[in-house]
ZAMARGU-4260 file (C-alpha; in steps of 0.2 Angstrom, whole numbers, plus 5000, padded with zeros to 4 digits):
<rodrens>
0) 5000/5000/5000 | 5005/5018/4997 | 5006/5029/5013 | 5008/5047/5016 | 5015/5054/5033
5) 5013/5072/5037 | 5026/5081/5047 | 5044/5085/5048 | 5050/5082/5066 | 5058/5069/5077
10) 5041/5061/5080 | 5038/5059/5061 | 5056/5052/5059 | 5053/5039/5072 | 5036/5034/5065
15) 5043/5034/5047 | 5057/5023/5053 | 5045/5010/5060 | 5032/5011/5045 | 5047/5008/5033
20) 5050/4991/5040 | 5032/4985/5036 | 5031/4972/5022 | 5014/4979/5018 | 5022/4996/5012
25) 5024/4999/4994 | 5028/5018/4991 | 5031/5029/5006 | 5030/5048/5006 | 5033/5060/5020
30) 5028/5079/5019 | 5038/5089/5021 | 5050/5077/5030 | 5068/5080/5034 | 5085/5073/5031
35) 5081/5058/5042 | 5064/5054/5034 | 5073/5054/5017 | 5081/5037/5022 | 5064/5030/5025
40) 5054/5036/5010 | 5052/5050/4998 | 5050/5068/5005 | 5037/5080/4997 | 5041/5098/5000
45) 5023/5104/5002 | 5014/5115/5015 | 5003/5102/5025 | 4991/5115/5030 | 4986/5118/5012
50) 4974/5104/5011 | 4970/5106/4992 | 4989/5103/4989 | 4989/5088/5000 | 4974/5081/4990
55) 4983/5084/4974 | 4998/5073/4979 | 4987/5060/4988 | 4977/5057/4971 | 4993/5058/4960
60) 5002/5046/4971 | 4988/5034/4973 | 4989/5035/4992 | 4978/5023/5002 | 4982/5029/5020
65) 4987/5046/5028 | 4995/5047/5045 | 4995/5064/5053 | 5010/5068/5064 | 5008/5086/5071
70) 4993/5094/5079 | 4990/5109/5068 | 4982/5100/5053 | 4971/5090/5065 | 4965/5105/5074
75) 4962/5114/5057 | 4951/5099/5051 | 4961/5088/5039 | 4951/5073/5044 | 4935/5082/5041
80) 4942/5088/5024 | 4945/5071/5018 | 4929/5064/5024 | 4918/5078/5016 | 4928/5076/4999
85) 4920/5065/4986 | 4937/5059/4979 | 4946/5058/4996 | 4932/5051/5008 | 4938/5032/5004
90) 4955/5036/5010 | 4957/5034/5029 | 4966/5048/5039 | 4974/5043/5056 | 4970/5057/5067
95) 4954/5064/5075 | 4941/5075/5068 | 4943/5094/5072 | 4930/5093/5085 | 4939/5079/5094
100) 4956/5087/5091 | 4949/5101/5102 | 4955/5090/5117 | 4972/5098/5112 | 4966/5113/5102
105) 4956/5121/5117 | 4961/5119/5135 | 4944/5125/5140 | 4935/5111/5130 | 4947/5098/5137
110) 4943/5104/5155 | 4925/5104/5152 | 4926/5087/5145 | 4936/5080/5160 | 4923/5088/5172
115) 4908/5080/5163 | 4916/5063/5163 | 4923/5064/5181 | 4941/5062/5175 | 4953/5068/5188
120) 4962/5085/5185 | 4967/5101/5193 | 4953/5113/5199 | 4951/5127/5186 | 4941/5141/5179
125) 4942/5150/5162 | 4942/5169/5159 | 4942/5181/5144 | 4946/5199/5142 | 4929/5204/5148
130) 4931/5194/5164 | 4950/5198/5168 | 4946/5205/5185 | 4936/5189/5190 | 4952/5180/5185
135) 4962/5190/5196 | 4950/5187/5210 | 4951/5168/5206 | 4970/5168/5207 | 4969/5175/5225
140) 4959/5160/5230 | 4973/5148/5225 | 4990/5145/5233 | 5005/5150/5222 | 5013/5144/5211
145) 4999/5147/5198 | 4996/5138/5181 | 4990/5149/5167 | 4986/5141/5150 | 4982/5150/5134
150) 4966/5141/5128 | 4972/5138/5110 | 4987/5131/5101 | 5003/5142/5105 | 5017/5131/5098
155) 5020/5123/5115 | 5023/5140/5123 | 5006/5144/5130 | 5008/5138/5148 | 5015/5150/5161
160) 5019/5145/5179 | 5021/5161/5189 | 5029/5158/5207 | 5019/5173/5215 | 5001/5179/5214
165) 5007/5196/5209 | 5017/5189/5195 | 5002/5178/5190 | 4990/5193/5189 | 5003/5203/5178
170) 5004/5188/5166 | 4985/5185/5166 | 4983/5203/5160 | 4997/5201/5147 | 4989/5186/5140
175) 4971/5193/5139 | 4973/5211/5137 | 4989/5212/5127 | 4986/5196/5118 | 5003/5189/5123
180) 4999/5173/5113 | 4988/5181/5100 | 4972/5172/5096 | 4977/5157/5107 | 4975/5168/5123
185) 4958/5175/5119 | 4953/5164/5133 | 4965/5159/5148 | 4962/5144/5159 | 4969/5146/5177
190) 4973/5130/5186 | 4978/5125/5204 | 4996/5119/5204 | 4998/5100/5207 | 5013/5093/5215
195) 5020/5077/5209 | 5030/5068/5195 | 5024/5069/5177 | 5024/5056/5164 | 5017/5054/5146
200) 5004/5040/5142 | 4999/5036/5125 | 4984/5027/5118 | 4980/5021/5100 | 4961/5020/5097
205) 4950/5016/5083 | 4935/5025/5091 | 4929/5009/5099 | 4943/4999/5106 | 4961/5005/5111
210) 4978/4999/5115 | 4989/5007/5129 | 5006/5010/5121 | 5022/5011/5132 | 5023/5026/5143
215) 5037/5039/5144 | 5045/5053/5154 | 5052/5068/5146 | 5063/5082/5151 | 5057/5099/5147
220) 5070/5111/5154 | 5085/5117/5144 | 5097/5114/5159 | 5103/5100/5170 | 5093/5096/5186
225) 5077/5103/5177 | 5084/5121/5177 | 5082/5136/5165 | 5069/5139/5151 | 5055/5126/5145
230) 5059/5118/5129 | 5049/5106/5117 | 5059/5092/5126 | 5077/5088/5129 | 5076/5069/5131
235) 5065/5055/5136 | 5065/5038/5144 | 5053/5023/5143 | 5047/5013/5153 | 5044/5025/5168
240) 5050/5016/5185 | 5036/5023/5196 | 5022/5019/5183 | 5019/5002/5191 | 5005/4990/5188
245) 4994/4997/5202 | 4996/5015/5196 | 4993/5010/5177 | 4977/5001/5183 | 4971/5017/5191
250) 4975/5027/5176 | 4966/5015/5165 | 4950/5015/5175 | 4950/5033/5180 | 4957/5042/5165
255) 4958/5031/5149 | 4942/5022/5149 | 4932/5037/5153 | 4941/5047/5140 | 4938/5034/5126
260) 4920/5031/5132 | 4917/5050/5133 | 4922/5053/5115 | 4910/5040/5110 | 4896/5047/5120
265) 4900/5064/5112 | 4899/5056/5095 | 4917/5063/5091 | 4926/5054/5078 | 4943/5049/5085
270) 4954/5037/5076 | 4972/5039/5081 | 4984/5043/5095 | 4978/5051/5112 | 4992/5059/5122
275) 4988/5060/5141 | 5000/5072/5151 | 4998/5064/5168 | 5005/5069/5185 | 5007/5056/5199
280) 5001/5064/5215 | 5005/5053/5229 | 5000/5037/5219 | 4985/5045/5210 | 4984/5050/5192
285) 4978/5067/5187 | 4977/5074/5169 | 4987/5089/5166 | 4983/5090/5147 | 4978/5080/5132
290) 4986/5080/5115 | 4978/5074/5099 | 4994/5066/5093 | 5010/5058/5100 | 5022/5068/5110
295) 5040/5073/5105 | 5053/5067/5110 | 5043/5053/5119 | 5039/5046/5102 | 5057/5042/5099
300) 5057/5030/5114 | 5040/5024/5113 | 5039/5019/5094 | 5056/5008/5095 | 5048/4998/5109
305) 5033/4993/5099 | 5036/4976/5091 | 5020/4975/5081 | 5020/4981/5063 | 5015/4999/5065
310) 5006/4999/5048 | 4996/4984/5053 | 4990/4994/5068 | 4986/5009/5057 | 4976/4999/5046
315) 4966/4991/5060 | 4963/5009/5067 | 4956/5014/5050 | 4945/4998/5048 | 4940/4999/5067
320) 4947/4981/5070 | 4961/4986/5082 | 4954/4974/5095 | 4959/4960/5084 | 4978/4965/5084
325) 4989/4960/5098 | 5001/4974/5103 | 5018/4967/5107 | 5030/4978/5117 | 5049/4976/5119
330) 5052/4975/5138 | 5069/4983/5137 | 5073/5001/5142 | 5074/5015/5130 | 5082/5032/5132
335) 5084/5047/5120 | 5094/5062/5122 | 5090/5078/5111 | 5104/5087/5103 | 5100/5105/5100
340) 5106/5121/5092 | 5116/5133/5103 | 5105/5147/5110 | 5089/5136/5109 | 5075/5139/5115
345) 5079/5157/5112 | 5088/5163/5097 | 5099/5151/5087 | 5107/5148/5070 | 5102/5136/5057
350) 5112/5128/5043 | 5126/5120/5053 | 5134/5105/5044 | 5131/5089/5054 | 5145/5076/5054
355) 5148/5059/5061 | 5130/5052/5058 | 5137/5037/5048 | 5148/5033/5063 | 5134/5029/5075
360) 5130/5010/5075 | 5124/5007/5093 | 5109/5019/5093 | 5095/5026/5082 | 5097/5044/5077
365) 5080/5052/5073 | 5081/5069/5064 | 5070/5083/5073 | 5076/5098/5064 | 5087/5094/5049
370) 5088/5097/5030 | 5098/5090/5015 | 5108/5102/5005 | 5120/5097/4991 | 5121/5080/4999
375) 5125/5087/5016 | 5114/5086/5032 | 5112/5103/5040 | 5103/5109/5056 | 5086/5117/5052
380) 5078/5119/5069 | 5081/5122/5088 | 5080/5103/5092 | 5091/5095/5079 | 5093/5076/5083
385) 5086/5063/5095 | 5099/5049/5099 | 5089/5034/5105 | 5096/5018/5112 | 5087/5002/5118
390) 5096/4991/5131 | 5092/4979/5145 | 5094/4992/5158 | 5091/5011/5158 | 5108/5014/5164
395) 5115/5005/5148 | 5103/5014/5137 | 5107/5031/5143 | 5126/5027/5142 | 5125/5021/5125
400) 5116/5036/5119 | 5129/5048/5126 | 5143/5037/5118 | 5134/5039/5101 | 5133/5058/5104
405) 5152/5059/5105 | 5153/5053/5087 | 5141/5067/5080 | 5146/5085/5079 | 5139/5102/5073
410) 5144/5120/5077 | 5137/5126/5094 | 5128/5110/5098 | 5121/5107/5115 | 5113/5093/5125
415) 5109/5089/5143 | 5120/5077/5152 | 5108/5071/5165 | 5094/5062/5156 | 5087/5048/5167
420) 5098/5052/5181 | 5083/5057/5192 | 5077/5039/5191 | 5094/5030/5193 | 5101/5030/5176
</rodrens>
């Protein structure tokens, strides 16, 4: 079968790497892709938010399945576009409808959904420009630190955690009155701050049945010991030591089943990945956020642990036969370390030549922000490469990734040296 994967990051490179191994695959296209995905299939240099252009390529290349990596095309309705188009409606899209993708696209929608289906989450309230003073009053009923979330998509930058109530009041006014995040912060959700350890849990659903994929823990801050600015993620590990059988059973009963059933009850089309941002509060799971797709860099440790043919799983999602497919997981430990451009997550330079990739033999190198130019691989983003290893122990996996990183170089590259250290790696 001919497959089109949309996206250009490390998540898409990991998915492409796995899809490319399937004997069911004939022709494989990645749009727009990167230097890493070029090794898995054919990159198409197109704007994936231009649905008419996507349609043109899908028909030209006789595509029989479309897999959507990032959130923006989903929130903007690519699933619905295919479904309502006479020529495309027979071609399955792996990803939710726009209404279902509002689980990620609107923090307010997600919180209302959780409240309706008794899914444990932080106490919250939502405010607009007109109710900003009520928002200030609500902040004063909560203990700092405070959590302020732009309602819409803000490229991963829409969450602020001020340490004092005064700072939170200032940020709330900035978000609502000065439109700090543009349209995304026309509404702001204020939440109580939950204390605990975070993890990412992933579910693949066909709208009826589901499989729980391996969980992961990512490292968001730029500096060691979780210091400095937030990033898109500096590394990840899987499995997560504290996510034991008892905790995962609670999570399944209190969060996953009510979410999948709630989507059904709301008649929301959802065929694809659900990301659950979870916080473990003294052994109890609470939902911090939903995403309508896989996380990044968590995908880079989750996908390599899936033994089952990913294309078989994708087909089963499309046909709503997921319950018939056995999900096999590699029990070994995976660790990924992200190599980033100097200056990230603030200003950084692109176009740095990357050398040594061919010398890495013990790890998988997934490209997050790269491009090909005259046969050379160049950096093309803040997060550049994710170096993933799978070994019998987490300590071995982490050590192997760091050994592999020593073989790779580009100007001003940076990476954290403590991934997994907090859990004994």
